SEFIZA-3560 file (N, C-alpha, C; in Angstrom, 3 decimals):
REM SEFIZA-3560
<numar><xx>0.845</xx><yy>-1.182</yy><zz>0.000</zz><atom>N</atom></numar>
<numar><xx>0.000</xx><yy>0.000</yy><zz>0.000</zz><atom>CA</atom></numar>
<numar><xx>0.889</xx><yy>1.243</yy><zz>0.000</zz><atom>C</atom></numar>
<numar><xx>0.585</xx><yy>2.185</yy><zz>-0.856</zz><atom>N</atom></numar>
<numar><xx>1.366</xx><yy>3.400</yy><zz>-0.984</zz><atom>CA</atom></numar>
<numar><xx>0.898</xx><yy>4.455</yy><zz>0.001</zz><atom>C</atom></numar>
<numar><xx>1.867</xx><yy>5.127</yy><zz>0.659</zz><atom>N</atom></numar>
<numar><xx>1.503</xx><yy>6.191</yy><zz>1.592</zz><atom>CA</atom></numar>
<numar><xx>1.111</xx><yy>7.445</yy><zz>0.853</zz><atom>C</atom></numar>
<numar><xx>0.095</xx><yy>8.099</yy><zz>1.350</zz><atom>N</atom></numar>
<numar><xx>-0.384</xx><yy>9.344</yy><zz>0.777</zz><atom>CA</atom></numar>
<numar><xx>0.424</xx><yy>10.490</yy><zz>1.383</zz><atom>C</atom></numar>
<numar><xx>0.834</xx><yy>11.443</yy><zz>0.545</zz><atom>N</atom></numar>
<numar><xx>1.565</xx><yy>12.614</yy><zz>1.034</zz><atom>CA</atom></numar>
<numar><xx>0.619</xx><yy>13.444</yy><zz>1.893</zz><atom>C</atom></numar>
<numar><xx>1.073</xx><yy>13.799</yy><zz>3.087</zz><atom>N</atom></numar>
<numar><xx>0.270</xx><yy>14.605</yy><zz>3.998</zz><atom>CA</atom></numar>
<numar><xx>0.685</xx><yy>16.060</yy><zz>3.841</zz><atom>C</atom></numar>
<numar><xx>-0.289</xx><yy>16.939</yy><zz>3.756</zz><atom>N</atom></numar>
<numar><xx>-0.028</xx><yy>18.368</yy><zz>3.639</zz><atom>CA</atom></numar>
<numar><xx>0.616</xx><yy>18.887</yy><zz>4.917</zz><atom>C</atom></numar>
<numar><xx>1.274</xx><yy>20.056</yy><zz>4.837</zz><atom>N</atom></numar>
<numar><xx>1.831</xx><yy>20.660</yy><zz>6.054</zz><atom>CA</atom></numar>
<numar><xx>0.740</xx><yy>20.821</yy><zz>7.109</zz><atom>C</atom></numar>
<numar><xx>1.163</xx><yy>20.886</yy><zz>8.357</zz><atom>N</atom></numar>
<numar><xx>0.246</xx><yy>20.938</yy><zz>9.490</zz><atom>CA</atom></numar>
<numar><xx>0.539</xx><yy>22.189</yy><zz>10.306</zz><atom>C</atom></numar>
<numar><xx>-0.486</xx><yy>22.773</yy><zz>10.900</zz><atom>N</atom></numar>
<numar><xx>-0.292</xx><yy>23.922</yy><zz>11.782</zz><atom>CA</atom></numar>
<numar><xx>0.596</xx><yy>23.511</yy><zz>12.951</zz><atom>C</atom></numar>
<numar><xx>1.474</xx><yy>24.416</yy><zz>13.395</zz><atom>N</atom></numar>
<numar><xx>2.388</xx><yy>24.092</yy><zz>14.490</zz><atom>CA</atom></numar>
<numar><xx>1.639</xx><yy>23.757</yy><zz>15.773</zz><atom>C</atom></numar>
<numar><xx>0.552</xx><yy>24.440</yy><zz>16.076</zz><atom>N</atom></numar>
<numar><xx>-0.173</xx><yy>24.126</yy><zz>17.310</zz><atom>CA</atom></numar>
<numar><xx>-0.745</xx><yy>22.706</yy><zz>17.263</zz><atom>C</atom></numar>
<numar><xx>-1.220</xx><yy>22.291</yy><zz>16.110</zz><atom>N</atom></numar>
<numar><xx>-1.757</xx><yy>20.929</yy><zz>15.991</zz><atom>CA</atom></numar>
<numar><xx>-0.628</xx><yy>19.900</yy><zz>16.019</zz><atom>C</atom></numar>
<numar><xx>0.508</xx><yy>20.197</yy><zz>15.377</zz><atom>N</atom></numar>
<numar><xx>1.629</xx><yy>19.257</yy><zz>15.416</zz><atom>CA</atom></numar>
<numar><xx>2.110</xx><yy>19.035</yy><zz>16.848</zz><atom>C</atom></numar>
<numar><xx>2.213</xx><yy>20.103</yy><zz>17.632</zz><atom>N</atom></numar>
<numar><xx>2.664</xx><yy>19.963</yy><zz>19.019</zz><atom>CA</atom></numar>
<numar><xx>1.716</xx><yy>19.085</yy><zz>19.824</zz><atom>C</atom></numar>
<numar><xx>0.428</xx><yy>19.154</yy><zz>19.523</zz><atom>N</atom></numar>
<numar><xx>-0.553</xx><yy>18.319</yy><zz>20.207</zz><atom>CA</atom></numar>
<numar><xx>-0.500</xx><yy>16.875</yy><zz>19.719</zz><atom>C</atom></numar>
<numar><xx>-0.476</xx><yy>16.666</yy><zz>18.399</zz><atom>N</atom></numar>
<numar><xx>-0.456</xx><yy>15.315</yy><zz>17.829</zz><atom>CA</atom></numar>
<numar><xx>0.799</xx><yy>14.562</yy><zz>18.264</zz><atom>C</atom></numar>
<numar><xx>1.930</xx><yy>15.273</yy><zz>18.344</zz><atom>N</atom></numar>
<numar><xx>3.193</xx><yy>14.646</yy><zz>18.720</zz><atom>CA</atom></numar>
<numar><xx>3.325</xx><yy>14.450</yy><zz>20.234</zz><atom>C</atom></numar>
<numar><xx>2.354</xx><yy>14.958</yy><zz>20.977</zz><atom>N</atom></numar>
<numar><xx>2.325</xx><yy>14.874</yy><zz>22.442</zz><atom>CA</atom></numar>
<numar><xx>3.453</xx><yy>15.658</yy><zz>23.108</zz><atom>C</atom></numar>
<numar><xx>4.057</xx><yy>16.611</yy><zz>22.390</zz><atom>N</atom></numar>
<numar><xx>5.042</xx><yy>17.493</yy><zz>23.013</zz><atom>CA</atom></numar>
<numar><xx>4.325</xx><yy>18.405</yy><zz>23.997</zz><atom>C</atom></numar>
<numar><xx>3.145</xx><yy>18.887</yy><zz>23.600</zz><atom>N</atom></numar>
<numar><xx>2.248</xx><yy>19.641</yy><zz>24.478</zz><atom>CA</atom></numar>
<numar><xx>0.920</xx><yy>18.903</yy><zz>24.453</zz><atom>C</atom></numar>
<numar><xx>0.342</xx><yy>18.667</yy><zz>25.617</zz><atom>N</atom></numar>
<numar><xx>-0.816</xx><yy>17.771</yy><zz>25.731</zz><atom>CA</atom></numar>
<numar><xx>-2.108</xx><yy>18.287</yy><zz>25.109</zz><atom>C</atom></numar>
<numar><xx>-2.339</xx><yy>19.605</yy><zz>25.163</zz><atom>N</atom></numar>
<numar><xx>-3.596</xx><yy>20.139</yy><zz>24.632</zz><atom>CA</atom></numar>
<numar><xx>-3.319</xx><yy>21.226</yy><zz>23.603</zz><atom>C</atom></numar>
<numar><xx>-4.145</xx><yy>21.276</yy><zz>22.583</zz><atom>N</atom></numar>
<numar><xx>-3.950</xx><yy>22.249</yy><zz>21.506</zz><atom>CA</atom></numar>
<numar><xx>-4.111</xx><yy>23.678</yy><zz>21.996</zz><atom>C</atom></numar>
<numar><xx>-5.004</xx><yy>23.913</yy><zz>22.941</zz><atom>N</atom></numar>
<numar><xx>-5.173</xx><yy>25.273</yy><zz>23.463</zz><atom>CA</atom></numar>
<numar><xx>-3.903</xx><yy>25.732</yy><zz>24.172</zz><atom>C</atom></numar>
<numar><xx>-3.230</xx><yy>24.824</yy><zz>24.854</zz><atom>N</atom></numar>
<numar><xx>-1.974</xx><yy>25.161</yy><zz>25.525</zz><atom>CA</atom></numar>
<numar><xx>-0.883</xx><yy>25.413</yy><zz>24.486</zz><atom>C</atom></numar>
<numar><xx>-0.866</xx><yy>24.611</yy><zz>23.424</zz><atom>N</atom></numar>
<numar><xx>0.098</xx><yy>24.815</yy><zz>22.326</zz><atom>CA</atom></numar>
<numar><xx>-0.139</xx><yy>26.171</yy><zz>21.663</zz><atom>C</atom></numar>
<numar><xx>-1.384</xx><yy>26.520</yy><zz>21.437</zz><atom>N</atom></numar>
<numar><xx>-1.719</xx><yy>27.809</yy><zz>20.828</zz><atom>CA</atom></numar>
<numar><xx>-1.262</xx><yy>28.952</yy><zz>21.732</zz><atom>C</atom></numar>
<numar><xx>-1.499</xx><yy>28.811</yy><zz>23.027</zz><atom>N</atom></numar>
<numar><xx>-1.087</xx><yy>29.832</yy><zz>23.986</zz><atom>CA</atom></numar>
<numar><xx>0.437</xx><yy>29.993</yy><zz>24.011</zz><atom>C</atom></numar>
<numar><xx>1.171</xx><yy>28.885</yy><zz>23.940</zz><atom>N</atom></numar>
<numar><xx>2.638</xx><yy>28.945</yy><zz>23.916</zz><atom>CA</atom></numar>
<numar><xx>3.117</xx><yy>29.692</yy><zz>22.681</zz><atom>C</atom></numar>
<numar><xx>2.478</xx><yy>29.454</yy><zz>21.545</zz><atom>N</atom></numar>
<numar><xx>2.837</xx><yy>30.158</yy><zz>20.313</zz><atom>CA</atom></numar>
<numar><xx>2.538</xx><yy>31.649</yy><zz>20.440</zz><atom>C</atom></numar>
<numar><xx>1.366</xx><yy>31.972</yy><zz>20.943</zz><atom>N</atom></numar>
<numar><xx>0.959</xx><yy>33.369</yy><zz>21.062</zz><atom>CA</atom></numar>
<numar><xx>1.839</xx><yy>34.145</yy><zz>22.031</zz><atom>C</atom></numar>
<numar><xx>2.442</xx><yy>33.457</yy><zz>22.998</zz><atom>N</atom></numar>
<numar><xx>3.302</xx><yy>34.152</yy><zz>23.965</zz><atom>CA</atom></numar>
<numar><xx>4.775</xx><yy>34.140</yy><zz>23.546</zz><atom>C</atom></numar>
<numar><xx>5.068</xx><yy>33.694</yy><zz>22.326</zz><atom>N</atom></numar>
<numar><xx>6.425</xx><yy>33.781</yy><zz>21.794</zz><atom>CA</atom></numar>
<numar><xx>7.396</xx><yy>32.736</yy><zz>22.309</zz><atom>C</atom></numar>
<numar><xx>6.883</xx><yy>31.592</yy><zz>22.752</zz><atom>N</atom></numar>
<numar><xx>7.751</xx><yy>30.533</yy><zz>23.284</zz><atom>CA</atom></numar>
<numar><xx>7.984</xx><yy>29.389</yy><zz>22.315</zz><atom>C</atom></numar>
<numar><xx>7.492</xx><yy>29.517</yy><zz>21.073</zz><atom>N</atom></numar>
<numar><xx>7.677</xx><yy>28.485</yy><zz>20.049</zz><atom>CA</atom></numar>
<numar><xx>8.339</xx><yy>29.129</yy><zz>18.833</zz><atom>C</atom></numar>
<numar><xx>9.403</xx><yy>28.484</yy><zz>18.345</zz><atom>N</atom></numar>
<numar><xx>10.147</xx><yy>28.982</yy><zz>17.194</zz><atom>CA</atom></numar>
<numar><xx>10.220</xx><yy>27.884</yy><zz>16.137</zz><atom>C</atom></numar>
<numar><xx>10.053</xx><yy>28.265</yy><zz>14.872</zz><atom>N</atom></numar>
<numar><xx>10.194</xx><yy>27.327</yy><zz>13.757</zz><atom>CA</atom></numar>
<numar><xx>11.281</xx><yy>27.878</yy><zz>12.848</zz><atom>C</atom></numar>
<numar><xx>12.305</xx><yy>27.081</yy><zz>12.642</zz><atom>N</atom></numar>
<numar><xx>13.446</xx><yy>27.483</yy><zz>11.812</zz><atom>CA</atom></numar>
<numar><xx>13.991</xx><yy>28.851</yy><zz>12.215</zz><atom>C</atom></numar>
<numar><xx>14.057</xx><yy>29.098</yy><zz>13.529</zz><atom>N</atom></numar>
<numar><xx>14.650</xx><yy>30.322</yy><zz>14.050</zz><atom>CA</atom></numar>
<numar><xx>13.734</xx><yy>31.512</yy><zz>14.160</zz><atom>C</atom></numar>
<numar><xx>12.493</xx><yy>31.393</yy><zz>13.716</zz><atom>N</atom></numar>
<numar><xx>11.537</xx><yy>32.503</yy><zz>13.771</zz><atom>CA</atom></numar>
<numar><xx>10.406</xx><yy>32.196</yy><zz>14.743</zz><atom>C</atom></numar>
<numar><xx>9.946</xx><yy>33.231</yy><zz>15.452</zz><atom>N</atom></numar>
<numar><xx>8.800</xx><yy>33.055</yy><zz>16.350</zz><atom>CA</atom></numar>
<numar><xx>7.627</xx><yy>32.556</yy><zz>15.521</zz><atom>C</atom></numar>
<numar><xx>6.937</xx><yy>31.536</yy><zz>16.033</zz><atom>N</atom></numar>
<numar><xx>5.847</xx><yy>30.906</yy><zz>15.275</zz><atom>CA</atom></numar>
<numar><xx>4.498</xx><yy>31.264</yy><zz>15.864</zz><atom>C</atom></numar>
<numar><xx>3.622</xx><yy>31.768</yy><zz>15.018</zz><atom>N</atom></numar>
<numar><xx>2.230</xx><yy>31.958</yy><zz>15.412</zz><atom>CA</atom></numar>
<numar><xx>1.548</xx><yy>30.604</yy><zz>15.325</zz><atom>C</atom></numar>
<numar><xx>0.401</xx><yy>30.420</yy><zz>15.985</zz><atom>N</atom></numar>
<numar><xx>-0.259</xx><yy>29.110</yy><zz>16.009</zz><atom>CA</atom></numar>
<numar><xx>-0.598</xx><yy>28.541</yy><zz>14.632</zz><atom>C</atom></numar>
<numar><xx>-0.870</xx><yy>29.399</yy><zz>13.660</zz><atom>N</atom></numar>
<numar><xx>-1.263</xx><yy>28.941</yy><zz>12.332</zz><atom>CA</atom></numar>
<numar><xx>-0.092</xx><yy>28.658</yy><zz>11.400</zz><atom>C</atom></numar>
<numar><xx>1.120</xx><yy>28.830</yy><zz>11.876</zz><atom>N</atom></numar>
<numar><xx>2.316</xx><yy>28.590</yy><zz>11.053</zz><atom>CA</atom></numar>
<numar><xx>2.356</xx><yy>27.132</yy><zz>10.638</zz><atom>C</atom></numar>
<numar><xx>2.452</xx><yy>26.884</yy><zz>9.338</zz><atom>N</atom></numar>
<numar><xx>2.493</xx><yy>25.498</yy><zz>8.860</zz><atom>CA</atom></numar>
<numar><xx>3.912</xx><yy>24.957</yy><zz>8.953</zz><atom>C</atom></numar>
<numar><xx>4.014</xx><yy>23.697</yy><zz>9.368</zz><atom>N</atom></numar>
<numar><xx>5.302</xx><yy>23.016</yy><zz>9.462</zz><atom>CA</atom></numar>
<numar><xx>5.268</xx><yy>21.764</yy><zz>8.612</zz><atom>C</atom></numar>
<numar><xx>6.450</xx><yy>21.308</yy><zz>8.219</zz><atom>N</atom></numar>
<numar><xx>6.573</xx><yy>20.117</yy><zz>7.395</zz><atom>CA</atom></numar>
<numar><xx>7.815</xx><yy>19.361</yy><zz>7.842</zz><atom>C</atom></numar>
<numar><xx>7.997</xx><yy>18.171</yy><zz>7.328</zz><atom>N</atom></numar>
<numar><xx>9.171</xx><yy>17.367</yy><zz>7.662</zz><atom>CA</atom></numar>
<numar><xx>10.428</xx><yy>18.166</yy><zz>7.331</zz><atom>C</atom></numar>
<numar><xx>11.410</xx><yy>18.093</yy><zz>8.224</zz><atom>N</atom></numar>
<numar><xx>12.662</xx><yy>18.814</yy><zz>8.041</zz><atom>CA</atom></numar>
<numar><xx>12.732</xx><yy>20.116</yy><zz>8.808</zz><atom>C</atom></numar>
<numar><xx>11.589</xx><yy>20.650</yy><zz>9.239</zz><atom>N</atom></numar>
<numar><xx>11.589</xx><yy>21.891</yy><zz>10.011</zz><atom>CA</atom></numar>
<numar><xx>12.154</xx><yy>21.643</yy><zz>11.402</zz><atom>C</atom></numar>
<numar><xx>12.834</xx><yy>22.669</yy><zz>11.933</zz><atom>N</atom></numar>
<numar><xx>13.347</xx><yy>22.611</yy><zz>13.304</zz><atom>CA</atom></numar>
<numar><xx>12.472</xx><yy>23.479</yy><zz>14.184</zz><atom>C</atom></numar>
<numar><xx>12.092</xx><yy>22.929</yy><zz>15.323</zz><atom>N</atom></numar>
<numar><xx>11.175</xx><yy>23.608</yy><zz>16.240</zz><atom>CA</atom></numar>
<numar><xx>11.835</xx><yy>23.706</yy><zz>17.612</zz><atom>C</atom></numar>
<numar><xx>11.745</xx><yy>24.876</yy><zz>18.224</zz><atom>N</atom></numar>
<numar><xx>12.206</xx><yy>25.070</yy><zz>19.599</zz><atom>CA</atom></numar>
<numar><xx>10.996</xx><yy>25.479</yy><zz>20.424</zz><atom>C</atom></numar>
<numar><xx>10.809</xx><yy>24.790</yy><zz>21.554</zz><atom>N</atom></numar>
<numar><xx>9.723</xx><yy>25.114</yy><zz>22.476</zz><atom>CA</atom></numar>
<numar><xx>10.358</xx><yy>25.449</yy><zz>23.813</zz><atom>C</atom></numar>
<numar><xx>10.050</xx><yy>26.633</yy><zz>24.344</zz><atom>N</atom></numar>
<numar><xx>10.559</xx><yy>27.055</yy><zz>25.643</zz><atom>CA</atom></numar>
<numar><xx>9.458</xx><yy>26.858</yy><zz>26.682</zz><atom>C</atom></numar>
<numar><xx>9.688</xx><yy>25.889</yy><zz>27.556</zz><atom>N</atom></numar>
<numar><xx>8.778</xx><yy>25.642</yy><zz>28.671</zz><atom>CA</atom></numar>
<numar><xx>9.280</xx><yy>26.490</yy><zz>29.840</zz><atom>C</atom></numar>
<numar><xx>8.704</xx><yy>26.356</yy><zz>31.010</zz><atom>N</atom></numar>
<numar><xx>9.133</xx><yy>27.146</yy><zz>32.168</zz><atom>CA</atom></numar>
<numar><xx>10.625</xx><yy>27.088</yy><zz>32.419</zz><atom>C</atom></numar>
<numar><xx>11.162</xx><yy>25.923</yy><zz>32.728</zz><atom>N</atom></numar>
<numar><xx>12.589</xx><yy>25.793</yy><zz>33.008</zz><atom>CA</atom></numar>
<numar><xx>13.264</xx><yy>24.823</yy><zz>32.044</zz><atom>C</atom></numar>
<numar><xx>12.658</xx><yy>24.578</yy><zz>30.909</zz><atom>N</atom></numar>
<numar><xx>13.157</xx><yy>23.585</yy><zz>29.961</zz><atom>CA</atom></numar>
<numar><xx>13.026</xx><yy>24.123</yy><zz>28.539</zz><atom>C</atom></numar>
<numar><xx>14.041</xx><yy>23.851</yy><zz>27.735</zz><atom>N</atom></numar>
<numar><xx>13.998</xx><yy>24.199</yy><zz>26.315</zz><atom>CA</atom></numar>
<numar><xx>14.173</xx><yy>22.913</yy><zz>25.518</zz><atom>C</atom></numar>
<numar><xx>13.284</xx><yy>22.683</yy><zz>24.570</zz><atom>N</atom></numar>
<numar><xx>13.308</xx><yy>21.486</yy><zz>23.743</zz><atom>CA</atom></numar>
<numar><xx>13.463</xx><yy>21.892</yy><zz>22.290</zz><atom>C</atom></numar>
<numar><xx>14.483</xx><yy>21.336</yy><zz>21.620</zz><atom>N</atom></numar>
<numar><xx>14.675</xx><yy>21.575</yy><zz>20.198</zz><atom>CA</atom></numar>
<numar><xx>14.523</xx><yy>20.248</yy><zz>19.480</zz><atom>C</atom></numar>
<numar><xx>13.659</xx><yy>20.230</yy><zz>18.453</zz><atom>N</atom></numar>
<numar><xx>13.394</xx><yy>19.004</yy><zz>17.704</zz><atom>CA</atom></numar>
<numar><xx>13.491</xx><yy>19.252</yy><zz>16.205</zz><atom>C</atom></numar>
<numar><xx>13.625</xx><yy>18.165</yy><zz>15.471</zz><atom>N</atom></numar>
<numar><xx>13.491</xx><yy>18.196</yy><zz>14.023</zz><atom>CA</atom></numar>
<numar><xx>12.282</xx><yy>17.343</yy><zz>13.683</zz><atom>C</atom></numar>
<numar><xx>11.384</xx><yy>17.874</yy><zz>12.876</zz><atom>N</atom></numar>
<numar><xx>10.191</xx><yy>17.126</yy><zz>12.478</zz><atom>CA</atom></numar>
<numar><xx>10.590</xx><yy>16.095</yy><zz>11.430</zz><atom>C</atom></numar>
<numar><xx>10.249</xx><yy>14.836</yy><zz>11.687</zz><atom>N</atom></numar>
<numar><xx>10.568</xx><yy>13.756</yy><zz>10.765</zz><atom>CA</atom></numar>
<numar><xx>9.399</xx><yy>13.398</yy><zz>9.864</zz><atom>C</atom></numar>
<numar><xx>8.185</xx><yy>13.516</yy><zz>10.417</zz><atom>N</atom></numar>
<numar><xx>6.992</xx><yy>13.101</yy><zz>9.668</zz><atom>CA</atom></numar>
<numar><xx>5.798</xx><yy>13.906</yy><zz>10.136</zz><atom>C</atom></numar>
<numar><xx>4.919</xx><yy>14.215</yy><zz>9.211</zz><atom>N</atom></numar>
<numar><xx>3.671</xx><yy>14.917</yy><zz>9.534</zz><atom>CA</atom></numar>
<numar><xx>2.534</xx><yy>13.914</yy><zz>9.458</zz><atom>C</atom></numar>
<numar><xx>1.794</xx><yy>13.811</yy><zz>10.551</zz><atom>N</atom></numar>
<numar><xx>0.595</xx><yy>12.966</yy><zz>10.611</zz><atom>CA</atom></numar>
<numar><xx>-0.478</xx><yy>13.746</yy><zz>11.356</zz><atom>C</atom></numar>
<numar><xx>-1.738</xx><yy>13.522</yy><zz>11.005</zz><atom>N</atom></numar>
<numar><xx>-2.814</xx><yy>14.223</yy><zz>11.707</zz><atom>CA</atom></numar>
<numar><xx>-3.337</xx><yy>13.433</yy><zz>12.899</zz><atom>C</atom></numar>
<numar><xx>-3.115</xx><yy>12.127</yy><zz>12.896</zz><atom>N</atom></numar>
<numar><xx>-3.497</xx><yy>11.268</yy><zz>14.023</zz><atom>CA</atom></numar>
<numar><xx>-2.422</xx><yy>10.197</yy><zz>14.180</zz><atom>C</atom></numar>
<numar><xx>-2.083</xx><yy>9.905</yy><zz>15.411</zz><atom>N</atom></numar>
<numar><xx>-1.097</xx><yy>8.866</yy><zz>15.669</zz><atom>CA</atom></numar>
<numar><xx>-1.337</xx><yy>8.349</yy><zz>17.094</zz><atom>C</atom></numar>
<numar><xx>-1.223</xx><yy>7.038</yy><zz>17.314</zz><atom>N</atom></numar>
<numar><xx>-1.359</xx><yy>6.522</yy><zz>18.682</zz><atom>CA</atom></numar>
<numar><xx>-0.269</xx><yy>7.106</yy><zz>19.574</zz><atom>C</atom></numar>
<numar><xx>-0.565</xx><yy>7.268</yy><zz>20.842</zz><atom>N</atom></numar>
<numar><xx>0.382</xx><yy>7.879</yy><zz>21.781</zz><atom>CA</atom></numar>
<numar><xx>1.740</xx><yy>7.179</yy><zz>21.768</zz><atom>C</atom></numar>
<numar><xx>1.741</xx><yy>5.875</yy><zz>21.648</zz><atom>N</atom></numar>
<numar><xx>2.998</xx><yy>5.123</yy><zz>21.666</zz><atom>CA</atom></numar>
<numar><xx>3.883</xx><yy>5.443</yy><zz>20.459</zz><atom>C</atom></numar>
<numar><xx>3.280</xx><yy>5.878</yy><zz>19.356</zz><atom>N</atom></numar>
<numar><xx>4.042</xx><yy>6.179</yy><zz>18.139</zz><atom>CA</atom></numar>
<numar><xx>4.345</xx><yy>7.662</yy><zz>17.973</zz><atom>C</atom></numar>
<numar><xx>3.835</xx><yy>8.507</yy><zz>18.852</zz><atom>N</atom></numar>
<numar><xx>4.040</xx><yy>9.951</yy><zz>18.736</zz><atom>CA</atom></numar>
<numar><xx>5.520</xx><yy>10.348</yy><zz>18.681</zz><atom>C</atom></numar>
<numar><xx>6.412</xx><yy>9.749</yy><zz>19.479</zz><atom>N</atom></numar>
<numar><xx>7.826</xx><yy>10.133</yy><zz>19.413</zz><atom>CA</atom></numar>
<numar><xx>8.496</xx><yy>9.836</yy><zz>18.058</zz><atom>C</atom></numar>
<numar><xx>7.878</xx><yy>9.034</yy><zz>17.223</zz><atom>N</atom></numar>
<numar><xx>8.428</xx><yy>8.735</yy><zz>15.903</zz><atom>CA</atom></numar>
<numar><xx>8.273</xx><yy>9.908</yy><zz>14.933</zz><atom>C</atom></numar>
<numar><xx>7.469</xx><yy>10.898</yy><zz>15.306</zz><atom>N</atom></numar>
<numar><xx>7.226</xx><yy>12.036</yy><zz>14.434</zz><atom>CA</atom></numar>
<numar><xx>8.360</xx><yy>13.056</yy><zz>14.459</zz><atom>C</atom></numar>
<numar><xx>9.235</xx><yy>12.979</yy><zz>15.471</zz><atom>N</atom></numar>
<numar><xx>10.288</xx><yy>13.974</yy><zz>15.608</zz><atom>CA</atom></numar>
<numar><xx>11.551</xx><yy>13.362</yy><zz>16.212</zz><atom>C</atom></numar>
<numar><xx>12.652</xx><yy>14.108</yy><zz>16.074</zz><atom>N</atom></numar>
<numar><xx>13.934</xx><yy>13.702</yy><zz>16.668</zz><atom>CA</atom></numar>
<numar><xx>14.367</xx><yy>14.829</yy><zz>17.590</zz><atom>C</atom></numar>
<numar><xx>14.717</xx><yy>14.478</yy><zz>18.824</zz><atom>N</atom></numar>
<numar><xx>15.184</xx><yy>15.488</yy><zz>19.774</zz><atom>CA</atom></numar>
<numar><xx>16.623</xx><yy>15.851</yy><zz>19.430</zz><atom>C</atom></numar>
<numar><xx>16.850</xx><yy>17.132</yy><zz>19.212</zz><atom>N</atom></numar>
<numar><xx>18.183</xx><yy>17.635</yy><zz>18.930</zz><atom>CA</atom></numar>
<numar><xx>18.857</xx><yy>18.072</yy><zz>20.221</zz><atom>C</atom></numar>
<numar><xx>18.084</xx><yy>18.764</yy><zz>21.063</zz><atom>N</atom></numar>
<numar><xx>18.646</xx><yy>19.305</yy><zz>22.305</zz><atom>CA</atom></numar>
<numar><xx>17.525</xx><yy>19.456</yy><zz>23.321</zz><atom>C</atom></numar>
<numar><xx>17.851</xx><yy>19.183</yy><zz>24.570</zz><atom>N</atom></numar>
<numar><xx>16.901</xx><yy>19.387</yy><zz>25.662</zz><atom>CA</atom></numar>
<numar><xx>17.691</xx><yy>19.923</yy><zz>26.848</zz><atom>C</atom></numar>
<numar><xx>17.418</xx><yy>21.171</yy><zz>27.218</zz><atom>N</atom></numar>
<numar><xx>18.142</xx><yy>21.831</yy><zz>28.307</zz><atom>CA</atom></numar>
<numar><xx>17.200</xx><yy>22.112</yy><zz>29.465</zz><atom>C</atom></numar>
<numar><xx>17.740</xx><yy>21.960</yy><zz>30.674</zz><atom>N</atom></numar>
<numar><xx>17.006</xx><yy>22.302</yy><zz>31.884</zz><atom>CA</atom></numar>
<numar><xx>17.759</xx><yy>23.417</yy><zz>32.595</zz><atom>C</atom></numar>
<numar><xx>17.030</xx><yy>24.405</yy><zz>33.114</zz><atom>N</atom></numar>
<numar><xx>17.625</xx><yy>25.506</yy><zz>33.853</zz><atom>CA</atom></numar>
<numar><xx>17.225</xx><yy>25.418</yy><zz>35.316</zz><atom>C</atom></numar>
<numar><xx>18.131</xx><yy>25.806</yy><zz>36.163</zz><atom>N</atom></numar>
<numar><xx>17.827</xx><yy>25.922</yy><zz>37.588</zz><atom>CA</atom></numar>
<numar><xx>16.981</xx><yy>27.174</yy><zz>37.803</zz><atom>C</atom></numar>
<numar><xx>16.103</xx><yy>27.140</yy><zz>38.778</zz><atom>N</atom></numar>
<numar><xx>15.335</xx><yy>28.343</yy><zz>39.111</zz><atom>CA</atom></numar>
<numar><xx>16.278</xx><yy>29.416</yy><zz>39.632</zz><atom>C</atom></numar>
<numar><xx>16.131</xx><yy>30.617</yy><zz>39.092</zz><atom>N</atom></numar>
<numar><xx>16.949</xx><yy>31.737</yy><zz>39.547</zz><atom>CA</atom></numar>
<numar><xx>16.145</xx><yy>32.508</yy><zz>40.582</zz><atom>C</atom></numar>
<numar><xx>16.615</xx><yy>32.474</yy><zz>41.816</zz><atom>N</atom></numar>
<numar><xx>15.876</xx><yy>33.132</yy><zz>42.901</zz><atom>CA</atom></numar>
<numar><xx>16.676</xx><yy>34.251</yy><zz>43.484</zz><atom>C</atom></numar>
//
């Protein structure tokens, strides 16, 4: 069976489908607050991503950089990590 080419996907939906961020509303909020970057540029929630794009997500004390390997609109939770490759994951100590 031949695989069908999947069109680019919105970054907020990709973050949810890949389980990097659990809910799409939270992914959208992260984009709107400037904590998501695609290929070095701040990404709005509607920014389309495709295989080969590099994404950086800044969480509270953690920064995650990934490369998108595959675009899918639905994937079982166990297979979600197959959609991307972790390039870098940094943790920061709380500065008090």
